[in-house]
C-alpha positions as CSV (number, residue, x, y, z in Angstrom):
1,M,-12.0,-121.4,69.3
2,L,-10.0,-121.0,72.5
3,A,-11.9,-123.4,74.7
4,G,-12.7,-126.0,72.0
5,P,-10.3,-126.9,69.2
6,G,-7.5,-124.6,70.4
7,F,-7.2,-126.0,73.9
8,S,-7.9,-129.6,73.0
9,L,-5.6,-130.0,70.0
10,L,-2.7,-128.3,71.7
11,F,-3.2,-130.2,75.0
12,M,-3.6,-133.7,73.4
13,T,-0.7,-133.2,71.0
14,G,1.5,-132.3,74.0
15,F,0.8,-135.6,75.6
16,S,2.2,-137.4,72.6
17,L,5.5,-135.6,73.2
18,A,5.9,-135.1,76.9
19,P,5.2,-137.0,80.2
20,L,1.7,-136.7,81.8
21,A,3.1,-134.9,84.8
22,H,4.4,-132.1,82.6
23,G,0.9,-131.5,81.1
24,A,-0.7,-131.8,84.5
25,V,1.5,-129.0,85.9
26,I,2.2,-126.7,82.9
27,A,-1.3,-126.3,81.5
28,P,-3.1,-125.4,84.7
29,A,-0.2,-123.2,85.8
30,C,-0.2,-121.2,82.6
31,Q,-4.0,-121.1,82.7
32,M,-3.8,-119.5,86.1
33,L,-1.1,-117.0,85.2
34,A,-2.8,-116.1,82.0
35,G,-6.1,-115.7,83.8
36,L,-4.6,-113.4,86.4
37,G,-2.7,-111.3,83.9
38,L,-5.6,-111.0,81.5
39,S,-8.1,-110.2,84.2
40,A,-5.9,-107.4,85.4
41,W,-5.8,-106.0,81.9
42,L,-9.3,-106.7,80.5
43,A,-11.4,-106.6,83.7
44,H,-9.2,-104.4,85.8
45,Q,-9.1,-106.9,88.6
46,R,-6.4,-106.0,91.1
47,W,-3.9,-108.5,92.3
48,T,-3.9,-109.2,96.0
49,R,-0.8,-110.0,98.0
50,D,-1.9,-113.7,98.2
51,S,-2.5,-113.8,94.4
52,A,1.0,-112.5,93.8
53,I,2.6,-114.9,96.2
54,G,0.6,-117.8,94.7
55,A,1.6,-116.8,91.2
56,C,5.3,-116.8,92.2
57,C,4.9,-120.3,93.6
58,V,3.3,-121.4,90.3
59,A,6.2,-119.9,88.4
60,L,8.6,-121.8,90.6
61,G,6.7,-125.0,89.8
62,L,7.1,-124.3,86.1
63,A,10.9,-123.8,86.6
64,F,11.0,-127.3,88.2
65,I,9.2,-128.8,85.2
66,G,11.5,-127.0,82.8
67,G,14.5,-128.5,84.6
68,D,12.9,-131.9,84.3
69,S,12.4,-131.4,80.6
70,L,16.1,-130.6,80.1
71,A,16.9,-133.8,82.0
72,Q,14.8,-136.0,79.7
73,P,16.7,-138.2,77.1
74,T,14.6,-136.6,74.3
75,S,14.7,-133.0,75.7
76,G,13.9,-131.4,72.4
77,T,10.7,-133.3,71.9
78,T,9.8,-132.9,75.6
79,L,10.3,-129.1,75.4
80,L,8.1,-128.9,72.4
81,G,5.3,-130.8,74.3
82,D,5.8,-128.4,77.2
83,V,5.4,-125.4,74.8
84,L,2.1,-126.9,73.6
85,F,0.9,-127.4,77.1
86,A,1.7,-123.8,77.9
87,A,-0.2,-122.6,74.8
88,A,-3.2,-124.7,75.8
89,G,-3.2,-123.2,79.3
90,C,-3.0,-119.7,77.9
91,C,-6.0,-120.5,75.6
92,W,-8.1,-121.5,78.5
93,G,-7.0,-118.5,80.6
94,L,-8.0,-116.2,77.8
95,F,-11.3,-118.0,77.5
96,G,-12.0,-117.4,81.1
97,A,-11.0,-113.7,81.0
98,L,-13.2,-113.0,78.0
99,S,-16.2,-114.9,79.6
100,R,-15.8,-112.7,82.6
101,R,-15.5,-109.5,80.5
102,W,-18.5,-110.2,78.3
103,Q,-20.6,-111.7,81.2
104,V,-21.8,-114.4,78.8
105,D,-24.4,-116.9,79.9
106,P,-22.5,-120.2,80.9
107,L,-24.9,-122.5,79.2
108,R,-24.9,-120.4,76.0
109,V,-21.2,-120.2,75.7
110,T,-20.9,-124.0,76.4
111,V,-23.3,-124.7,73.6
112,V,-21.3,-122.5,71.2
113,V,-18.0,-124.2,72.2
114,V,-19.4,-127.7,71.8
115,V,-21.1,-127.0,68.4
116,L,-18.2,-125.1,66.9
117,S,-15.8,-127.7,68.0
118,F,-17.9,-130.4,66.3
119,V,-18.3,-128.4,63.1
120,L,-14.6,-127.6,62.9
121,F,-13.2,-130.9,63.9
122,A,-15.6,-133.7,62.9
123,P,-15.5,-133.3,59.1
124,P,-11.7,-133.3,58.7
125,F,-11.5,-136.2,61.2
126,L,-14.0,-138.3,59.4
127,A,-12.3,-137.6,56.1
128,T,-8.8,-138.5,57.2
129,A,-9.1,-140.9,60.1
130,D,-8.7,-144.6,60.0
131,L,-12.1,-145.6,61.3
132,G,-11.3,-149.3,61.2
133,R,-8.5,-148.7,63.7
134,L,-10.9,-146.7,65.8
135,A,-13.4,-149.5,65.9
136,S,-10.8,-152.0,66.9
137,V,-10.2,-150.5,70.3
138,G,-13.5,-152.0,71.6
139,T,-16.9,-150.8,72.5
140,W,-16.2,-150.2,76.2
141,M,-13.1,-148.0,75.5
142,L,-15.1,-145.9,73.0
143,V,-17.9,-145.5,75.5
144,A,-15.4,-144.5,78.2
145,Q,-13.8,-141.9,75.8
146,V,-17.2,-140.5,74.9
147,L,-18.1,-140.1,78.5
148,A,-14.8,-138.7,79.7
149,Q,-13.7,-136.6,76.8
150,G,-17.1,-135.7,75.3
151,L,-19.4,-135.3,78.2
152,G,-16.9,-134.6,81.0
153,A,-14.2,-132.5,79.4
154,G,-16.2,-131.3,76.5
155,L,-19.4,-130.3,78.2
156,V,-19.3,-130.3,82.0
157,A,-15.9,-128.8,82.3
158,V,-16.6,-125.9,80.0
159,L,-20.0,-125.2,81.6
160,A,-18.6,-125.4,85.2
161,F,-15.5,-123.2,84.4
162,S,-17.5,-120.5,82.5
163,R,-19.9,-120.3,85.4
164,A,-17.1,-120.1,87.9
165,A,-15.4,-117.4,85.9
166,A,-18.6,-115.3,85.9
167,L,-19.0,-115.7,89.7
168,L,-15.4,-115.5,90.9
169,G,-13.5,-113.8,88.0
170,S,-11.3,-115.6,85.6
171,G,-8.2,-115.1,87.7
172,R,-9.6,-116.7,90.9
173,A,-11.4,-119.3,88.9
174,A,-8.2,-120.3,87.2
175,F,-6.7,-121.2,90.5
176,F,-9.0,-124.3,90.7
177,G,-7.1,-125.7,87.7
178,A,-4.1,-126.1,90.0
179,L,-5.9,-129.0,91.6
180,V,-5.2,-131.0,88.5
181,P,-1.4,-131.6,89.0
182,G,-1.7,-133.6,92.2
183,A,-4.7,-135.5,91.2
184,A,-3.5,-136.4,87.7
185,S,0.0,-137.3,88.9
186,L,-1.4,-139.6,91.6
187,L,-3.7,-141.3,89.1
188,A,-0.9,-141.8,86.6
189,I,1.0,-144.1,89.0
190,P,-1.6,-147.0,89.0
191,V,-3.1,-146.3,85.6
192,L,0.0,-145.6,83.5
193,G,2.8,-146.7,85.7
194,E,4.4,-143.2,85.5
195,V,6.1,-142.4,88.8
196,P,6.9,-138.6,89.1
197,S,10.6,-137.7,89.3
198,A,12.0,-135.5,92.1
199,L,11.7,-132.4,89.9
200,Q,8.2,-133.2,88.8
201,I,7.2,-133.7,92.5
202,G,8.8,-130.3,93.2
203,G,6.7,-128.7,90.4
204,I,3.5,-130.3,91.7
205,V,4.1,-129.2,95.3
206,A,4.9,-125.6,94.2
207,V,1.8,-125.3,92.0
208,V,-0.6,-126.7,94.5
209,S,1.0,-124.5,97.2
210,G,0.3,-121.5,95.0
211,L,-3.3,-122.5,94.9
212,L,-3.5,-122.8,98.7
213,I,-1.8,-119.4,99.3
214,A,-3.7,-117.6,96.6
215,F,-7.1,-118.6,98.0
216,G,-6.0,-117.8,101.5
217,A,-6.1,-121.4,102.7
218,A,-3.0,-120.9,104.9
219,R,-4.4,-117.7,106.4
220,L,-7.8,-119.4,107.0
221,L,-6.0,-122.3,108.8
222,L,-4.1,-119.8,111.0
223,S,-7.2,-117.9,111.8
224,S,-9.0,-121.1,112.9
225,R,-6.2,-121.5,115.5
226,R,-6.1,-117.8,116.3
227,P,-9.6,-116.3,116.2
228,D,-8.2,-112.8,116.7
229,L,-6.3,-112.9,113.4
230,P,-8.1,-110.8,110.7
231,L,-8.8,-112.4,107.4
232,G,-8.6,-109.2,105.3
């Protein structure tokens, strides 16, 4: 329920209300924060200093995006989309924490997510959707959506993340989601013509910086220049 219908419906609905950059920042950021908090509670994983500093950077990034939402002409609608993105990220963070706590097999949990998502979503969709409008988008677009949303986001992403959560812990695995903001925002420029605002860029930089700090990338860079610097 969390990784399938919960995440997907909240996330996709948010994109109809708020800019792409907001979803690309808020959902991974809330996923990371929820993963860390729930891991500390459910799996008793202790926060490191780097994790705490990284989480603060992510929170700062969310503040930048919140300021950008208030600056939008339709701030009420945009804020609603931001809330949906935050809820989607928390759903995914809880999914990772539970996967780690129960030590479920990644392939098995992926099959459960995919099958339950299909059973819960497909019948209502087929009963209410305008299938003629769906067919009018063209064969290649439908194939692209099946590959990207069905195979990529629906199967590969769930399998990879559940495996990462089992190996690294949901808190640390959640930090990989912070790679999304920069990549999605850069792709949005040529694909959608959406150029990030100054506040959005600030949010992206803060969230990605949180990832680098939390995984000790800065410490590793310093240690490569100073071999005597301990990593612990």
